[in-house]
Steps between C-alpha positions, in 0.01 A plus 500: 500500500846519347654848486731617220667841515540723194783745550682768308860603561663687786462879491177448304389745233140531386525229232630254762217568747222529242598184311507299827156633594337440161654156452362391838154614386531289185644196675232500769231518231647204310601289802260575789626195690832680557554826687727724290627789710671804346780639714771761478845485658563874529338837555249642253616796295280815497339421163398150604357629827301759309352246257376259767376789713305649207340161437426455873681166484745327734836447330689171535617448856862557594674168562877514519554129566297205369705232675262232634387563856476282805120505495502291181674208675351533849336187642166617633326165551702388804329376815533737795552404862368671808782572742345259751478209254713201605845443352367161391259673259785700348702181444198328349428788259863535394523127433169427330507806274879501448519862606813701572337717763165593653394850608383545858236755608466660842182539704397798283543290185799711400820350360729394784774300329566166334575143593719282280689174534788706647292608800358147542849347496633756747208429732555123491876532549468757777282274713765229498785724615593638841265505798146370512294722270175663594211514256207733456185289511160611380240246621293545182799390290546163671192331348613632159826311528459212746225244428270461800239691696478778757425369849500841672553840337623667816504874557869590466507566124835506317809419708876456474650181641761228450385151406530218756425135426390318814659162423737469798415377851298748702784615729741558210231684303433730797872566538538586129199730516645673807818575303292710260439752779203723434468382139219251544484262201234379264485141619464214252411190699317169485236392749723553806262624769763616750689717250179642351377594847832673568470703177146606595607592855795708373278655238705404194391706198392187314484121502502278192384147571618216274415133474146557627245243385128557482449262791761671723379704795669830578450534874685828548279790612551784249219718637738758654766467233546803272731333252432346158442121490516309174476130418734407215437206269872491407767328703708701745802560274285607204287719725809681630628551143170643381460724804822679405354563157185651651703813586364808318678614186545844656783338698698432183372755246768708330405865523820682403454449126567757228179597323460529124265746335276386215672740260853386585672369189549125479875544463521708818285250691719215380813680622340561840397137540830352384685728741308344790462150637121528475281274291271785402394859567159654576350739245296809585287726284394838634581380850298178476653152495411325171720188496855371488775454246711186539814385321295280272311805372813617317550184293284622210396859572254660256628741237339829402365528146627807312433672166748771396376796300703785352830326583663163455807507725518372857715797606211730415232289664342496841704348781427129536440456126797264480323257737163530322362290217523727198196432282500770236682807366336786310743772398625741231866533599814322392516136605711359782272223618551320833556126517184297562442136588193472279392660171313827554295742291714788372348789304764761418419740216681805358225743593495828686317369807424180687142623531475474121586130523246451780229667292590264216432209735155641580430518125628149426265358766213716372463666841421870510655679798267715708538876476724535806730216397514651151603832656773326700635334185476825304691684774781246495542527123485881494756520778750254353472640146496862626178567310636307197804734483744235620719336232383163636138574402346277233190488286366229730530735798311768308222257409471387861475862615219569255302189603548552873408869477168400344428246777602745775312789341805728511692723264839335522703818445313689770531204738870464420568865567309467827724208599822686422380810677556309824867440423735723692711729284864410463595838637309445823584133557785353702757358253527181700127444458523568127774240454352235727130548428505241220838336544582149380817299547635263238789259457661433163817298444587525867449876523225642720359839409186702561276722292274763646250678278242773535232586246425863418263648244713808424863608526457778753734483803720227350817711489448631851 
């Protein structure tokens, strides 16, 4: 379900919080296929806390940044590899599904690391450089990679060994094997009885037989041999190539990878990925691996849907608003609208409260707010109009107060006085809090300035 946030301005007053809450109620009733979520981007003032507490309601959640998060672009449908799966399987998955990387799990099914084309390339290059490489062989992997059948499973289990192709004359083969010292090889050989017998006698960890026909007899006695014996249907060169790729992915998995959290912003994740040579990063949520983010995920990242209430300037909005899709503005202040790519709904009226405009929307849709929502709307209007004493109050605000009071079952003057009783007196309040409690910044003709305001119901303490 699509989520759209409804947010008031920074340093929210009661009208800002109440209008966001009530508009979400209306929007969810009209469009149940969308999840409209009221949020606030600052602390609640004492009056707003008191209203929601008296109603036993949860106020809009604090969300200081609505920038899209990594979780929204995380690829969660990737195949996962066991750490003992052959490298061949990793190559096959990366190729067939055009993946950038594949997560690898350990024996406890916990995230271990990732394998990408970088690790595959390094593995293939490494085996062609320097001295003869040794490979980790897991007998169960060989049938998964090399076409053929198991002749004898042996009892040795996994082993580490170099590869040796028995294609030279017997004496030269023995000499080359002797040069390996104690590192007995996995022997890839055709039906050469003398060399096979030698491998059995020396207890090589494994023997791969090639070029064996159904009619061929294998006369070697393997009864006392503990190694793995496999009959390959591929030719010797192809068998040797595939055997290298039967190595487990744990040999090449990249484990030293930075981890992203699901709530990391997309911009931060992009910076982290671009600063590395990685093709992607793993994503965790509450300590559990949930997927990966690759470079392709950032091509068209999703944007957050946003509705502004009680303000219409980006400077006053929640952080991340500039990267969101602005869908609607409902306000009662002077206009300094942000640029938008598409037409949007704008409802700005010269009224004393945004909650008055929201109530008008309920009326126009012939939807009656429930008693608690009516109380929230009433509280916002009473607060912003200072019980209709503010010079910004209008007849429309007064009519809305009368209607909402009837729905809520309240005497609006008594309720308004109750609200303002929770406001700290000017005399006992830190001046910095008074100035910044409802502070908005503006820019006009290149000049930035701010206005802080505080509503009082009487003039006591003003001079002090």
